[in-house]
C-alpha positions in Angstrom: 47.0 99.4 10.4 46.7 103.1 11.9 45.1 103.4 15.5 43.5 106.7 16.6 44.9 107.4 20.1 43.7 111.1 21.0 41.9 114.0 19.9 43.3 117.6 20.6 41.2 120.7 21.5 42.5 124.2 22.4 41.1 125.2 25.6 41.4 128.7 27.6 41.4 127.5 31.3 42.9 123.8 31.9 41.2 123.4 35.3 37.7 124.4 34.1 38.2 121.7 31.1 39.7 119.0 33.2 36.7 119.4 35.7 34.3 119.2 32.8 35.7 116.1 31.2 36.2 114.4 34.6 32.5 115.3 35.8 30.9 114.2 32.7 33.1 111.3 31.2 35.1 110.1 34.1 38.4 111.1 32.3 41.3 111.7 34.6 44.7 113.6 34.0 46.9 110.6 32.6 49.9 113.0 32.0 50.6 116.8 31.6 53.5 118.4 30.0 54.6 122.1 30.1 56.5 124.3 27.6 57.2 127.7 27.9 54.6 128.9 25.3 52.1 126.0 25.9 51.1 123.2 27.9 49.5 119.7 27.0 47.1 117.8 29.4 46.1 113.9 28.3 43.0 112.6 29.8 41.7 109.3 29.6 39.7 106.5 31.5 40.1 102.7 32.0 37.6 102.1 29.3 40.0 102.5 26.5 43.4 104.1 25.7 41.8 106.9 23.5 42.8 110.2 25.0 41.4 113.8 24.8 44.4 116.1 24.7 43.9 119.8 26.0 46.3 122.1 24.7 46.6 125.6 26.5 48.4 128.4 24.6 49.9 130.6 27.4 48.7 134.0 27.6 45.6 133.8 25.5 42.6 135.4 26.6 40.0 135.4 23.6 37.9 132.5 23.1 38.8 130.3 20.2 36.9 130.7 17.1 35.6 127.1 16.3 34.5 127.9 12.7 32.2 125.9 10.9 34.4 122.9 10.3 34.5 121.3 13.9 31.7 118.8 14.3 32.0 116.7 17.3 33.7 114.0 19.3 31.4 111.2 20.7 31.4 108.9 23.7 29.4 105.8 24.2 27.7 104.7 27.3 25.9 101.7 28.6 22.9 103.7 29.9 22.1 106.9 28.2 19.2 108.2 30.5 21.1 107.4 33.7 24.3 109.2 32.3 22.1 112.2 31.0 20.8 112.5 34.7 24.1 112.3 36.3 25.6 114.8 34.1 22.8 117.0 34.7 23.1 116.6 38.5 26.8 117.9 38.2 25.4 121.3 37.1 26.1 120.7 33.5 23.3 121.1 30.7 23.2 118.2 28.6 20.7 118.5 25.5 17.7 116.5 25.0 17.8 112.9 24.3 17.0 112.1 20.8 16.5 108.9 18.7 17.7 108.8 15.0 16.4 106.3 12.6 17.6 105.1 9.2 15.2 103.5 6.7 12.8 103.1 9.5 15.0 101.4 11.8 16.5 102.7 15.2 20.1 104.0 14.3 21.2 106.0 17.4 19.9 107.3 20.7 22.0 110.3 21.6 22.3 113.7 23.3 24.8 116.5 23.0 26.6 118.7 25.5 28.9 121.4 25.0 32.2 121.7 27.0 33.2 125.0 28.6 35.3 126.1 25.3 32.1 125.6 23.0 33.1 122.2 21.7 30.1 119.9 21.0 30.3 116.4 22.4 27.7 113.5 21.2 27.0 111.0 24.0 25.4 107.6 22.6 23.7 104.5 23.9 25.9 101.6 23.1 24.4 99.2 20.9 24.6 98.4 17.2 27.6 100.2 15.5 28.3 102.3 18.6 30.3 99.9 20.8 
């Protein structure tokens, strides 16, 4: 059986992205590897072993074109309102909390936030299929 282990995103400024993912999601640098042309920084937290891999291509100064194919990554939290307020207090700008229904039943409660490189991140209330 396959197991998801990480997602990779390309970032311009490693420190800026590390600060964002630590402040908003409690991710810490688990490992960092350096090559002449690029570096890889793996971030995770004790909740699970899935990691966010930050790739910095050295010498790049232009923002990445995210195109229209990237959707988002999602994090689940125990208390959505508390996390929304906590993230806002760090100076980042989470979107409004929304409720999604399916066939008239609650499906998911969530908000989105955008990281420093423009990647969308969904933050969901734990419950139902979102565990």
